[in-house]
N, C-alpha and C positions, 0 to 999 in steps of 0.2 A: 152533166151532160152527156150523151153517149150518141153521137150521131156520125153520119159520114158526111163525106168532104163535099159530094154533091149537095147535100142539104144546105152546109153553109155556103154554097156557090150561090143557092137559090136567095137566101135569106140575107146578104151582104154584097156589097159591089167589091168583085175580087176577081183574081186570075188563077185558074189551077189548070195544069195539065192533066189533059184526060185520063193519062194511065193512072192517075192517083183518084179518080173520083169516088171509086168504092171505099179507098181507105177511111177508117173510122179513129175517130178521138175520142178519148174519155177522160173529162175534165181538165183542167188548165193548168200550166206552171208558167212563173214568171222568172224562177229561180232553178238555173240548172242542176244546180247541188240537190234540189229538192223533188226531182223529176219523179213520178210515177208511169209505168209502163202505159203507152198509148195516150199520155197527155197531147194535148195540143200547146207547144211552148208559145210564149209572146214575148220577143223580145222589144226593147225600148232603146231609143238612140238620147242616152243620157247626155249631161256636159263631160262627164269623166268617162263613163263606161258605154260602150255600145254592144248591147244584147245580140245584137246579129253575129258578134263573135263565137257566141257559144250554141248557134244553130246546129251548125254540121256535127258538133259533140252531143248535142241533144238527141239528134236523130240517130246518131251512132248506137246510145245507150237507152234509144227505144222508144222516143217520141213518135206519137202516131202521125202528127204533122207539125208545122211551125208556120208563123206568119213569117212576112219579109218584107221590109218597105221597099217599094220600087226604086227609091231614090239611093238605094244603098249596092254597091258594084259586087261582082262576083258572088252571084248564090250558088249555094252548093247543090248537088243533086240530091233528089228525092222531094216527098210529098209538102210541097211548098204551098202556101196561100199568099199570092202577092196583092198587097194593098197600098193605099196611095201614105197610109199613116196607123202605124198599127195601134196606138191608141184609141184613136176614133173607130178602127175597124174592131178592138174589144169591146167598145161600148156599144156599136152598132149590133155585134153579134148577140150581146147581152139582150138588149132590148128585144131583139127577134125571138131569143130563147126565152124570155119573160112571157111573150105572147104565146108561145107554143105552149109552155107549161101551164099558164093561166092560173096562178094564186091569186088571192086576195093579197093588197101589199100595204104593209102598215110602215109608213116612214116616219123617222124619228128624228129632229134636230133640238138644239139650245145651248145655252151655254153651259151648263152642268145637268147633270143626271141623266143625259141620253142613254150610256151603258146600263145603269140600274133600272131605268125604264124599260129598255130592251128585255131585259132579264124577266121583269115582272109581267110584260106583255107575252112573252114565252109561256111563263110558268102558268097565267090563267087560260091559255087557249090551248095546251099541248094534251090534255086530256079530250078534247073535243075535235082537234084537228091535227092534221101532219103538219108541223110548224119547224121552219128553219130560219135561223136568225144570223144576223152579221156576226162574225167570227172575231176577236181582238178589236181591233182599231181598223179594221177594214172599211173606212167609212169614206174613202176620197175618191177621187176620179179613176182611180185604177181599183182601188178595194170593193167599191160598191158594184161594179160589172162582175169582178170576180165572184164575190158573193152570190150573185145571181145565176152565174154559170155553175156553181157548185150545187143548184137546186136538183132534187130528185125529180124525176117526172110527175110523180103523184103527190109533190109538197103542195098543200092546200092554203098555207097562208105564209108568206114570207115578210121578214121583218128586218127593216133594213135601217141602219143608223148613219144618219149623214153629217159630218162634219164640213168646217169650211173654216177660211183664214182670211177670205175675202169677197167683195161682191162677184154675183155671177155664177159661184162654184155649187152652192144649193140648188140655183135655177138648173142647171145640168144635170144633177143628179135626179131631181125630181122630174124632169122631164124624159129621163131614162125610164124610170121606174112607174111613174103615172099611178100614183098612189091612190087607195079606195079610202085610206084614214093617214092624215097627217097629225103629228104631235109636236108642239113647241114645248118644251118643258119649262122653259125660263129664258130671261135675258140677262146676261152678267155684263162683265168687263173683259173677258177673253178676246184677244185679237183687236184691243183698243186700238193699238199702234198702227193696226193697218186700218181700220173702219172709222177712226176718228172719234167716235161718241157712242154711248149705248143706244141712241137714236137710230146711227148706222149699222150696230149690231141688230137692232131690232128689224129693220128693213132687209138684210142680208139674211135672218133667219126666217123672215116670213116669206121669201122667195120659194120655200118648201109648198105652198099652195098654190104656184103656176103650174105644177104636172098633176094637181089633183082630178081625178076623174069628175064628170059633170056632176054626177049624183054623191061624191066624197064627201067626208067630215073632216072638220079640222077640230081638233081639241087641244085647247091651250091655257097657259097660265092667266086668268082672269083677275089674279090681284097686280098684276104687271100693265101699267097705265100705258107704257109706251107700245103695247101691241091693240089697244082699244080703236084708235083710229085708224090703223091699218084693217083689223078685222071688219071696221064699218064698208069698205069697199070690197068686200069679199061677196061674190055670188053664191060659194057653197055654202052649207049648211055648217054650224059650228056650236061647240059647247064649251063653256067657259068653267074652270075649276079653280076653286080657291077657298079662303076664308072669309072672305068678304061676302057681305048678305046679298049683293046685287049678282052673284054668281049663278050661272043655271044648276050647278052642283057645287053645294055648299057643304065642307069638310067642318065636322064637329071630333075634335079628339077628345076622347074620355079619360085615358089612364095611359100613363107611360112611366115605364120601368126598365131595368136593364136585361128582361126577357122580350122587350118588345113594346108595341103600341096598340091600344085599342081605340077605334074609331067608327063613326058613323057616318052617313051620308044622306044631305037634305032631312026630311023628315021619316025615313025609313027605319023599320026596325031592326034591322039587320045589323050586327056588331061584327065588324071585321078586324082579324088580328093579324100584326104585321110584326114578324119575329126579328126583324133588324132595327138599330137604334136610329135616330132623328126623324123629328117630325116633318123635315122637308122631304122624307122619303114616304110620306103619306101622301104627298100630294103626287108623287110619282107612281104609287100603289093605285090613288084615284085615276088617273090617266088608262092605266092597264084595266082597272074595273070597268071604264067605259068602253073600251074595244072591245073587251068580252061580251059585255051587255049588246053593243051595237052588231057582234057576229051571233048572237041570241044563245050565250053561254048561261046557263043556269045559277042561279045565287049562291046555290050551296056548293056548286062545283068551285066558283071563284072564291069563296069562303076557304075550304079546304087546300086549296093551292097555295093561296097567299102564306096560310099557316106554316106552310112545309116550303116557304121560298129558299132557294139557295141562288144568291148573287156572287157577280165576279170580285175576286179577290181585291181587297184594299179599299172596298167602300164600306166604310162602317163595319169592317171585318173584326169581330171580338177574338182575342186570343187571350185563354186564360192560363197563367203559370202561379207555380207554388210560390217560388219566392217573390215574384214582383207585382204580384195582383193581376189585374185586368189590362191587356192592351187593346187600345181601337185603333186599327190601322185604317185611316182615311187618308193614305198618301197617293193613291194614283194621281190626282191631280188637284188644282185649287184655283180658286178665283175669290177675290174680296168676299163675294156673295156666298160662295159655299163655306168659306172660313168662318163667316160669322155664323153660318147653321151649325157648323162643328162646334162652336161656343157654345150655341145654346143647347144642343146636344148634351155636352159634358155638364152644363150649368145644372140641368134638371136631374141629374143621376142622383142618389141618394149613396154617396160614398164618404167616407170622412177626410180623405186625402187625394185631391183631385189635380193632375199636373197635364198642362196643353203644350205641346211641342209645336212649333210654327216655323215654317222656312219660306224661303221667297216665293212670291207668285210673281211668275214669269210674263213676259209679253204684254207688260200695262205701258211701256214707253214713257212719255213726258209725264203722265198722272199717277207713275208707280209711289212716289214717295207720300203722296197725298193718298192714294188708296191704302199703303199700308198702315199711314198714322190711323185712318179711318177703323181700322181693325183692331188697333191700341185701344182707341176710345170706347169700341164696343165691348172691351173687357169689364168696363165698369160697372159696379154692382153686380160681377157674375160671382157665383160662388165657386172660383177655382183658387186654388190656394198658391199655386206656382206655375210661371209662364218661362217657358225656355225657347228662344230663337236662335234659329242658324242662317246665315246667308247675309251678305250685305244689306238686300232691302229691307230685311224682317227686322233690323236693327232700328227703324223706325217704328215698328210696332212694340218693341220693348221701350224705347224714349217715353212714348206715350204713356202706357199700360204701366209702367213703373209708379207713377202715381195712384194706381187702383189694386195694382196686386200685392198681395202680401211678399212673395217673393220673385224677382224678376231676374233672370239670368240671360247672358247671351254667350254662347259658345263660336269659336271659328273653326271646329273640327267636330265631325259626328263622333269621333273617339272620344273625347272629352265629355260630350252628352252621355255615351254609355256608362263611363265611369262615373259621372254623377249620379244615375239614376241606378247603378247598382249600389252605390251608397246610401240612397235616399229613399228607395221605394221599399214596401212591405207588403205583405199578403192582402191588406186592405186597400193598396192604392189601385187608381184607376188612371191610365195615361192614353191621351189620344194625339195622334200623329197628324198632321196636314202641312202639306206643303204641294207645289207644283211637281209635275212628275221627274222633271230634270234634277230635282233636289234628292231623290232617291230615299227618302226618310226610313223605308221599310227596312234598310239594312241596317238602323239602329236596333230595330226590335229583332232581326235575325241574329246579331251579336248578344242579344240578351235571352235568346230562348234554344 
């Protein structure tokens, strides 16, 4: 964003002193410690800290201008944009700027796989379009508008990840973005304590369709029965993806190895190669393929792009070591559903010694014990020699899986896990790590590499 304050005055409801109308802002900033020259500074009134305390300093340090909420007293001198509510003003500015840039918008939500799908969509589009995607976890009511305001004026496709913890949050984001394509990757158990049931989660995720353009396309997990009655109410065009025969796009997985997965779609002769592990990622890749096809990208361009895919770290990230074999870092986040997918991935690998390290899945509320026990039962008949668990909730996995797995161990500290692995791994081992973000299992890998 590189605009004059006079333009902002036209776009949103605000007051600006006439002497500053020709001032220019370039980009935005919500943290005064990370301010770049000419940024528009956005202060928020939080429970513990009021960002308005840093406005004067930000202007002194080179900010082009700053929002100022009208109910906050004693504004400093300088290029201020007076608004009723700084968060609402940020969102209104992003909506206006998005219309100004006018890219195609791809919005992605789901319990698992949002970031991986986002990376894949960018991968298959970037040879044909100028693309910009959500960075990091900027996927909420603040992060989404900041991502939009970071678009270059010649951006052709904006890929927006949309997260939520309760009802109404996705609705706000999709009405802001008005996507051309919306993707629902899956329905898991995350935020069960806030939404009450998987049915509630499905309804909250389906809110993404409420901002969909009239001629927009919904791409969704067709293997998820909870989405089917919701899709039946949709006026927009939809495309179901999955392994069940009734899907619009049917996935056929041909070959799985430590180097990746080959798969085909419907009765097409085209073979796609995905260079990351996990058959669940084939579905994510298929979402991306259908977006690319919708935007007219040629099949060979899509094939080549997927073959060279790079995804965000800690999503089935492979780390090879000389002493301890292969580590698979899938520790960015977890749900019972994604844990089961990780178990399937390890089960299918042809390795003599396979270890899985599982930590707590957080935010499951009253059903946490049952959900962790289900993961334990899922380990039955899996070709995995050692299970290691960490965390109070993960103990429930161990107690159930102990009857199925050759060696089941629970540790109270990550240091103990590191010492055990040092003594028991060799160059032929493969160890997969999976747990919620708050459990930080990646630190174990860091201590071993």
